py3Dmol code that shows the C-alpha trace and the ligand (Angstrom):
import py3Dmol

protein = """\
ATOM      1  CA  UNK A   1      -0.009  -0.007   0.002  1.00  0.00           C
ATOM      2  CA  UNK A   2       1.539   3.251  -1.062  1.00  0.00           C
ATOM      3  CA  UNK A   3       0.233   6.797  -1.161  1.00  0.00           C
ATOM      4  CA  UNK A   4       1.914   9.999  -2.108  1.00  0.00           C
ATOM      5  CA  UNK A   5       2.565  12.348   0.814  1.00  0.00           C
ATOM      6  CA  UNK A   6       2.980  16.027   0.014  1.00  0.00           C
ATOM      7  CA  UNK A   7       6.001  17.850   1.457  1.00  0.00           C
ATOM      8  CA  UNK A   8       6.017  21.403   0.055  1.00  0.00           C
ATOM      9  CA  UNK A   9       6.452  23.338  -3.143  1.00  0.00           C
ATOM     10  CA  UNK A  10       9.848  22.939  -4.770  1.00  0.00           C
ATOM     11  CA  UNK A  11      10.348  26.708  -4.711  1.00  0.00           C
ATOM     12  CA  UNK A  12      10.241  26.604  -0.928  1.00  0.00           C
ATOM     13  CA  UNK A  13      13.688  24.980  -0.782  1.00  0.00           C
ATOM     14  CA  UNK A  14      16.293  27.407  -2.014  1.00  0.00           C
ATOM     15  CA  UNK A  15      19.770  26.559  -3.256  1.00  0.00           C
ATOM     16  CA  UNK A  16      21.989  25.502  -0.395  1.00  0.00           C
ATOM     17  CA  UNK A  17      19.080  24.967   1.997  1.00  0.00           C
ATOM     18  CA  UNK A  18      17.721  21.835   3.692  1.00  0.00           C
ATOM     19  CA  UNK A  19      14.442  21.114   5.433  1.00  0.00           C
ATOM     20  CA  UNK A  20      13.181  18.203   7.423  1.00  0.00           C
ATOM     21  CA  UNK A  21       9.699  16.725   6.980  1.00  0.00           C
ATOM     22  CA  UNK A  22       7.860  14.321   9.212  1.00  0.00           C
ATOM     23  CA  UNK A  23       6.649  12.247  10.771  1.00  0.00           C
ATOM     24  CA  UNK A  24       5.534  10.610   7.518  1.00  0.00           C
ATOM     25  CA  UNK A  25       3.619   7.428   6.984  1.00  0.00           C
ATOM     26  CA  UNK A  26       5.982   4.452   6.520  1.00  0.00           C
ATOM     27  CA  UNK A  27       9.147   6.237   7.654  1.00  0.00           C
ATOM     28  CA  UNK A  28      10.834   5.797  11.014  1.00  0.00           C
ATOM     29  CA  UNK A  29      12.656   9.124  10.676  1.00  0.00           C
ATOM     30  CA  UNK A  30      12.120  12.520   9.088  1.00  0.00           C
ATOM     31  CA  UNK A  31      12.938  13.066   5.415  1.00  0.00           C
ATOM     32  CA  UNK A  32      15.623  15.684   4.698  1.00  0.00           C
ATOM     33  CA  UNK A  33      15.108  17.523   1.406  1.00  0.00           C
ATOM     34  CA  UNK A  34      17.860  19.827   0.105  1.00  0.00           C
ATOM     35  CA  UNK A  35      18.723  21.668  -3.056  1.00  0.00           C
ATOM     36  CA  UNK A  36      22.255  21.427  -4.396  1.00  0.00           C
ATOM     37  CA  UNK A  37      23.368  22.731  -7.819  1.00  0.00           C
ATOM     38  CA  UNK A  38      19.712  23.288  -8.624  1.00  0.00           C
ATOM     39  CA  UNK A  39      18.611  19.690  -7.962  1.00  0.00           C
ATOM     40  CA  UNK A  40      16.490  18.457  -5.096  1.00  0.00           C
ATOM     41  CA  UNK A  41      17.774  15.450  -3.138  1.00  0.00           C
ATOM     42  CA  UNK A  42      16.020  13.632  -0.290  1.00  0.00           C
ATOM     43  CA  UNK A  43      17.595  11.534   2.413  1.00  0.00           C
ATOM     44  CA  UNK A  44      16.364   9.698   5.453  1.00  0.00           C
ATOM     45  CA  UNK A  45      17.340  11.591   8.617  1.00  0.00           C
ATOM     46  CA  UNK A  46      19.313   8.579   9.885  1.00  0.00           C
ATOM     47  CA  UNK A  47      23.071   8.741  10.326  1.00  0.00           C
ATOM     48  CA  UNK A  48      24.600   5.312   9.559  1.00  0.00           C
ATOM     49  CA  UNK A  49      27.120   5.676  12.420  1.00  0.00           C
ATOM     50  CA  UNK A  50      24.900   3.508  14.599  1.00  0.00           C
ATOM     51  CA  UNK A  51      22.550   0.641  13.571  1.00  0.00           C
ATOM     52  CA  UNK A  52      19.061   1.962  13.002  1.00  0.00           C
ATOM     53  CA  UNK A  53      20.328   5.423  12.240  1.00  0.00           C
ATOM     54  CA  UNK A  54      20.496   8.538  14.416  1.00  0.00           C
ATOM     55  CA  UNK A  55      18.744  11.864  13.743  1.00  0.00           C
ATOM     56  CA  UNK A  56      21.334  14.276  12.428  1.00  0.00           C
ATOM     57  CA  UNK A  57      20.191  17.856  13.091  1.00  0.00           C
ATOM     58  CA  UNK A  58      20.982  19.670  16.368  1.00  0.00           C
ATOM     59  CA  UNK A  59      17.953  21.964  15.894  1.00  0.00           C
ATOM     60  CA  UNK A  60      15.063  22.202  13.431  1.00  0.00           C
ATOM     61  CA  UNK A  61      16.293  21.988   9.818  1.00  0.00           C
ATOM     62  CA  UNK A  62      20.008  22.255  10.865  1.00  0.00           C
ATOM     63  CA  UNK A  63      21.086  19.533   8.466  1.00  0.00           C
ATOM     64  CA  UNK A  64      24.029  21.206   6.745  1.00  0.00           C
ATOM     65  CA  UNK A  65      27.482  22.173   7.941  1.00  0.00           C
ATOM     66  CA  UNK A  66      28.277  25.849   8.482  1.00  0.00           C
ATOM     67  CA  UNK A  67      29.681  26.291   4.955  1.00  0.00           C
ATOM     68  CA  UNK A  68      26.591  24.588   3.507  1.00  0.00           C
ATOM     69  CA  UNK A  69      28.809  22.254   1.497  1.00  0.00           C
ATOM     70  CA  UNK A  70      27.762  18.970   3.115  1.00  0.00           C
ATOM     71  CA  UNK A  71      25.026  17.298   5.139  1.00  0.00           C
ATOM     72  CA  UNK A  72      26.259  17.149   8.721  1.00  0.00           C
ATOM     73  CA  UNK A  73      25.488  14.761  11.541  1.00  0.00           C
ATOM     74  CA  UNK A  74      25.871  16.928  14.599  1.00  0.00           C
ATOM     75  CA  UNK A  75      26.224  14.001  17.001  1.00  0.00           C
ATOM     76  CA  UNK A  76      29.814  13.181  16.105  1.00  0.00           C
ATOM     77  CA  UNK A  77      30.591  15.446  13.169  1.00  0.00           C
ATOM     78  CA  UNK A  78      30.172  13.165  10.146  1.00  0.00           C
ATOM     79  CA  UNK A  79      29.913  14.973   6.805  1.00  0.00           C
ATOM     80  CA  UNK A  80      27.977  13.522   3.848  1.00  0.00           C
ATOM     81  CA  UNK A  81      28.054  14.418   0.160  1.00  0.00           C
ATOM     82  CA  UNK A  82      24.808  16.195  -0.700  1.00  0.00           C
ATOM     83  CA  UNK A  83      24.425  14.438  -4.057  1.00  0.00           C
ATOM     84  CA  UNK A  84      25.537  10.865  -3.242  1.00  0.00           C
ATOM     85  CA  UNK A  85      24.830  10.621   0.503  1.00  0.00           C
ATOM     86  CA  UNK A  86      28.271   9.097   1.056  1.00  0.00           C
ATOM     87  CA  UNK A  87      30.011   9.866   4.310  1.00  0.00           C
ATOM     88  CA  UNK A  88      33.241  11.704   3.379  1.00  0.00           C
ATOM     89  CA  UNK A  89      34.467  12.572   6.866  1.00  0.00           C
ATOM     90  CA  UNK A  90      33.808  11.145  10.313  1.00  0.00           C
ATOM     91  CA  UNK A  91      33.204   7.861  12.100  1.00  0.00           C
ATOM     92  CA  UNK A  92      30.995   6.311   9.355  1.00  0.00           C
ATOM     93  CA  UNK A  93      33.387   7.089   6.511  1.00  0.00           C
ATOM     94  CA  UNK A  94      32.290   5.426   3.252  1.00  0.00           C
ATOM     95  CA  UNK A  95      28.830   4.558   4.468  1.00  0.00           C
ATOM     96  CA  UNK A  96      25.674   5.976   2.888  1.00  0.00           C
ATOM     97  CA  UNK A  97      22.616   7.814   3.854  1.00  0.00           C
ATOM     98  CA  UNK A  98      19.385   6.253   2.567  1.00  0.00           C
ATOM     99  CA  UNK A  99      18.114   8.087  -0.564  1.00  0.00           C
ATOM    100  CA  UNK A 100      14.378   8.776  -0.703  1.00  0.00           C
ATOM    101  CA  UNK A 101      12.781   9.166  -4.109  1.00  0.00           C
ATOM    102  CA  UNK A 102      10.784  12.342  -4.735  1.00  0.00           C
ATOM    103  CA  UNK A 103       8.069  12.974  -7.215  1.00  0.00           C
ATOM    104  CA  UNK A 104       6.914  16.367  -8.444  1.00  0.00           C
ATOM    105  CA  UNK A 105       3.502  17.467  -9.705  1.00  0.00           C
ATOM    106  CA  UNK A 106       3.094  19.645 -12.769  1.00  0.00           C
ATOM    107  CA  UNK A 107       2.524  22.544 -10.335  1.00  0.00           C
ATOM    108  CA  UNK A 108       5.866  21.892  -8.597  1.00  0.00           C
ATOM    109  CA  UNK A 109       4.576  20.251  -5.410  1.00  0.00           C
ATOM    110  CA  UNK A 110       7.001  17.542  -4.168  1.00  0.00           C
ATOM    111  CA  UNK A 111       5.866  14.209  -2.703  1.00  0.00           C
ATOM    112  CA  UNK A 112       7.279  11.076  -1.174  1.00  0.00           C
ATOM    113  CA  UNK A 113       5.600   7.675  -1.378  1.00  0.00           C
ATOM    114  CA  UNK A 114       4.551   6.018   1.849  1.00  0.00           C
ATOM    115  CA  UNK A 115       6.147   2.757   2.907  1.00  0.00           C
ATOM    116  CA  UNK A 116       8.992   3.198   0.467  1.00  0.00           C
ATOM    117  CA  UNK A 117      11.572   2.700   3.140  1.00  0.00           C
ATOM    118  CA  UNK A 118      10.008  -0.537   4.291  1.00  0.00           C
ATOM    119  CA  UNK A 119      10.299  -1.973   0.769  1.00  0.00           C
ATOM    120  CA  UNK A 120      14.046  -1.578   0.903  1.00  0.00           C
ATOM    121  CA  UNK A 121      14.391  -3.858   3.972  1.00  0.00           C
TER     122      UNK A 121
END
"""
ligand_1 = """\
4
FES
S 25.623 9.467 15.099
Fe 26.167 10.573 13.284
S 28.328 10.787 13.435
Fe 27.806 9.626 15.184
"""
view = py3Dmol.view(width=600, height=400)
view.addModel(protein, "pdb")
view.setStyle({"model": 0}, {"cartoon": {"style": "trace"}})
view.addModel(ligand_1, "xyz")
view.setStyle({"model": 1}, {"stick": {}})
view.zoomTo()
view.show()
């Protein structure tokens, strides 16, 4: 059973910004949506440093490092590539964030599909 869950309008996420959405049906963590080089990417808010994943922001929507060049886990300082989700610095070096597929309506509203994460397991 899947259903599209609306997040926001694509224009609401500016270049170099990230926002968290949730709770959402079928996901154990928030979904982080960011825009990098004009493209939207979505990741599960679950740092791979520990099994099960740890929420990464230290306050609402604080998912990027200070330079806004990487996704940052503020628990132990891991940095992740915004386009690939790969950890490039920190205790989970080489591990990946879980990518979440987005869909966009003709009007520019972005959606995730419920239970998507569970299908991966
Ligand atoms: S929980 Fe993310 S770096 Fe340790």
